[in-house]
NUTI-805406 format. One line per field, with one value per residue (C-alpha): x, y, z; chain; residue number from 1; residue in one letter. Coordinates in nm, 3 decimals, always signed. Layout:
BEGIN
c1	c(X_...);
c2	c(Y_...);
c3	c(Z_...);
c	c(A_...);
k	c(NUM_...);
r	c(a_...);
//
This chain:
BEGIN
c1	c(-1.346_-1.716_-1.727_-1.649_-1.913_-2.199_-2.002_-2.143_-2.479_-2.625_-2.515_-2.685_-3.014_-3.053_-3.143_-3.138_-2.796_-2.571_-2.327_-2.341_-2.220_-1.916_-1.753_-1.831_-1.623_-1.339_-1.312_-1.294_-1.059_-1.267_-1.417_-1.715_-1.760_-1.641_-1.944_-2.195_-2.060_-2.048_-2.441_-2.589_-2.417_-2.601_-2.651_-2.417_-2.525_-2.385_-2.573_-2.888_-2.808_-2.758_-3.062_-3.257_-3.119_-3.159_-3.544_-3.532_-3.313_-3.521_-3.821_-3.641_-3.593_-3.914_-4.099_-3.860_-3.988_-3.645_-3.550_-3.320_-2.923_-2.739_-2.640_-3.006_-3.096_-2.843_-3.008_-3.344_-3.220_-3.016_-3.383_-3.569_-3.289_-3.127_-2.751_-2.558_-2.260_-2.302_-2.048_-2.240_-2.564_-2.404_-2.249_-2.612_-2.784_-2.567_-2.632_-3.026_-2.975_-3.117_-3.021_-3.100_-3.307_-3.118_-3.219_-3.042_-2.815_-3.018_-2.815_-2.998_-3.004_-2.877_-2.705_-2.815_-2.592_-2.333_-2.139_-2.202_-2.058_-1.919_-2.051_-2.255_-2.189_-2.494_-2.360_-2.173_-1.879_-1.625_-1.193_-1.063_-0.860_-0.639_-0.375_-0.264_-0.463_-0.747_-0.993_-1.052_-1.176_-1.418_-1.704_-1.889_-1.887_-1.717_-1.353_-1.070_-0.836_-0.471_-0.312_+0.050_+0.391_+0.390_+0.591_+0.408_+0.085_-0.252_-0.422_-0.861_-0.923_-1.314_-1.385_-1.750_-1.568_-1.246_-1.093_-0.793_-0.706_-0.373_-0.451_-0.122_-0.230_-0.050_-0.003_+0.166_+0.469_+0.508_+0.508_+0.861_+0.983_+0.764_+0.896_+1.303_+1.215_+1.128_+0.740_+0.579_+0.323);
c2	c(-4.534_-4.530_-4.842_-4.657_-4.397_-4.690_-4.785_-4.413_-4.395_-4.735_-4.668_-4.344_-4.490_-4.790_-4.452_-4.431_-4.542_-4.438_-4.190_-3.870_-3.816_-3.594_-3.864_-4.166_-3.925_-3.845_-4.210_-4.353_-4.088_-3.962_-3.623_-3.519_-3.287_-3.613_-3.775_-3.542_-3.516_-3.909_-3.888_-3.581_-3.780_-3.884_-4.275_-4.385_-4.538_-4.880_-4.828_-4.807_-5.073_-5.347_-5.261_-5.290_-5.611_-5.698_-5.696_-5.901_-6.147_-6.178_-6.235_-6.448_-6.692_-6.670_-6.767_-7.076_-7.152_-7.105_-7.404_-7.180_-7.159_-6.829_-7.019_-7.042_-6.728_-6.548_-6.747_-6.601_-6.263_-6.292_-6.467_-6.152_-5.911_-5.797_-5.802_-5.927_-6.127_-6.477_-6.381_-6.028_-6.227_-6.468_-6.181_-6.061_-6.395_-6.416_-6.014_-6.100_-6.413_-6.638_-7.008_-7.291_-7.567_-7.864_-8.162_-8.436_-8.695_-9.007_-9.325_-9.642_-9.748_-10.117_-10.100_-9.957_-9.695_-9.750_-10.016_-10.367_-10.516_-10.891_-11.116_-11.363_-11.744_-11.834_-12.235_-12.290_-12.366_-12.545_-12.425_-12.603_-12.901_-13.138_-13.149_-12.959_-13.183_-13.354_-13.065_-12.906_-12.550_-12.424_-12.127_-12.411_-12.222_-12.271_-12.377_-12.492_-12.744_-12.740_-13.083_-13.020_-13.146_-13.421_-13.149_-12.830_-12.676_-12.680_-12.353_-12.390_-12.016_-11.926_-11.724_-11.616_-11.453_-11.399_-11.586_-11.796_-12.050_-12.151_-12.547_-12.796_-13.115_-13.484_-13.544_-13.931_-13.733_-13.739_-13.397_-13.424_-13.412_-13.119_-12.889_-13.004_-12.919_-12.546_-12.607_-12.541_-12.773);
c3	c(-3.820_-3.929_-3.689_-3.430_-3.515_-3.560_-3.173_-3.043_-3.259_-3.157_-2.780_-2.763_-2.958_-2.652_-2.448_-2.032_-1.915_-2.178_-2.148_-2.346_-2.703_-2.603_-2.309_-2.601_-2.887_-2.565_-2.439_-2.796_-2.907_-3.183_-3.276_-3.191_-3.521_-3.715_-3.552_-3.665_-3.934_-4.020_-3.907_-4.134_-4.404_-4.674_-4.716_-5.015_-5.322_-5.181_-4.901_-5.108_-5.350_-5.034_-4.879_-5.191_-5.257_-4.889_-4.980_-5.281_-5.099_-4.833_-5.144_-5.319_-4.988_-4.843_-5.199_-5.163_-4.791_-4.688_-4.890_-5.098_-5.016_-5.197_-5.526_-5.538_-5.445_-5.687_-5.967_-5.878_-5.887_-6.204_-6.381_-6.220_-6.403_-6.105_-6.132_-5.806_-5.723_-5.513_-5.299_-5.249_-5.221_-4.985_-4.797_-4.766_-4.645_-4.364_-4.262_-4.255_-4.083_-4.382_-4.339_-4.574_-4.433_-4.619_-4.567_-4.391_-4.601_-4.613_-4.459_-4.433_-4.057_-4.011_-3.676_-3.320_-3.223_-2.912_-2.781_-2.857_-2.516_-2.539_-2.819_-2.705_-2.815_-2.965_-3.083_-2.772_-2.975_-2.749_-2.866_-2.654_-2.708_-2.497_-2.749_-3.073_-3.380_-3.133_-3.260_-3.583_-3.590_-3.869_-3.887_-4.036_-4.363_-4.689_-4.626_-4.815_-4.733_-4.841_-4.778_-4.563_-4.546_-4.265_-4.039_-4.159_-3.991_-4.183_-4.231_-4.306_-4.394_-4.414_-4.681_-4.533_-4.192_-4.347_-4.041_-4.079_-3.801_-3.798_-3.678_-3.612_-3.749_-3.672_-3.973_-3.843_-3.670_-3.318_-3.117_-3.043_-3.412_-3.501_-3.239_-3.275_-3.671_-3.583_-3.572_-3.256_-3.103);
c	c(A_A_A_A_A_A_A_A_A_A_A_A_A_A_A_A_A_A_A_A_A_A_A_A_A_A_A_A_A_A_A_A_A_A_A_A_A_A_A_A_A_A_A_A_A_A_A_A_A_A_A_A_A_A_A_A_A_A_A_A_A_A_A_A_A_A_A_A_A_A_A_A_A_A_A_A_A_A_A_A_A_A_A_A_A_A_A_A_A_A_A_A_A_A_A_A_A_A_A_A_A_A_A_A_A_A_A_A_A_A_A_A_A_A_A_A_A_A_A_A_A_A_A_A_A_A_A_A_A_A_A_A_A_A_A_A_A_A_A_A_A_A_A_A_A_A_A_A_A_A_A_A_A_A_A_A_A_A_A_A_A_A_A_A_A_A_A_A_A_A_A_A_A_A_A_A_A_A_A_A_A_A_A_A_A);
k	c(1_2_3_4_5_6_7_8_9_10_11_12_13_14_15_16_17_18_19_20_21_22_23_24_25_26_27_28_29_30_31_32_33_34_35_36_37_38_39_40_41_42_43_44_45_46_47_48_49_50_51_52_53_54_55_56_57_58_59_60_61_62_63_64_65_66_67_68_69_70_71_72_73_74_75_76_77_78_79_80_81_82_83_84_85_86_87_88_89_90_91_92_93_94_95_96_97_98_99_100_101_102_103_104_105_106_107_108_109_110_111_112_113_114_115_116_117_118_119_120_121_122_123_124_125_126_127_128_129_130_131_132_133_134_135_136_137_138_139_140_141_142_143_144_145_146_147_148_149_150_151_152_153_154_155_156_157_158_159_160_161_162_163_164_165_166_167_168_169_170_171_172_173_174_175_176_177_178_179_180_181_182_183_184_185);
r	c(m_s_e_v_y_e_f_i_d_v_e_y_a_t_g_g_a_a_p_a_i_t_l_m_c_r_w_l_e_v_s_k_s_g_y_y_e_w_r_s_r_p_e_s_a_t_a_k_r_r_e_e_l_k_l_l_i_t_k_a_f_d_d_s_d_g_t_y_g_y_r_r_v_w_w_q_l_a_r_w_g_v_r_a_g_p_e_l_v_r_a_l_m_r_e_l_g_l_v_a_c_q_p_r_s_w_r_p_a_t_t_r_q_g_h_a_g_p_i_p_d_l_v_n_r_d_f_t_a_d_a_p_g_r_k_m_v_g_s_g_s_r_r_e_f_h_p_p_a_p_t_e_p_c_v_i_v_s_h_y_t_a_l_a_t_l_i_t_r_n_c_g_t_i_a_s_e_r_t_s_s_g_i_a_a);
//
């Protein structure tokens, strides 16, 4: 009910074009006597304490140049001997619109943001071959070579580029024998 009375009070305080209190009470379905009774009521102890805390919170926040969040403000109040819970401090800071200035987390800027596009071939590599086993392709980095059986393909693995290239080698057999044993040429 207090929210309705507060709404009426704020609207009437704006002046000029605000309708009369009697009309607003009728539209919002509250009694006019209830509104005037709410308005003449003295401020509660809780409301007074919250207003005092708001002043202390603002002082602690301003003393920190706007860098303290609610936890540090709460600790500062505790150092001053003021008892208040952290969630109350958080709610009051939110009401006051106090937002701590937090630095961004640091991370190295090693790449430019955005789309990279096609990767240029800076060393003019040619990966085409006339027939299987005619051209060996690798990254030029450290390679391990395991000699295959006469009819198995040879695999060259580059540890630095994490690239495995399957290369069929002609190990003394003809292509028709490789295809008949299940290995495509």
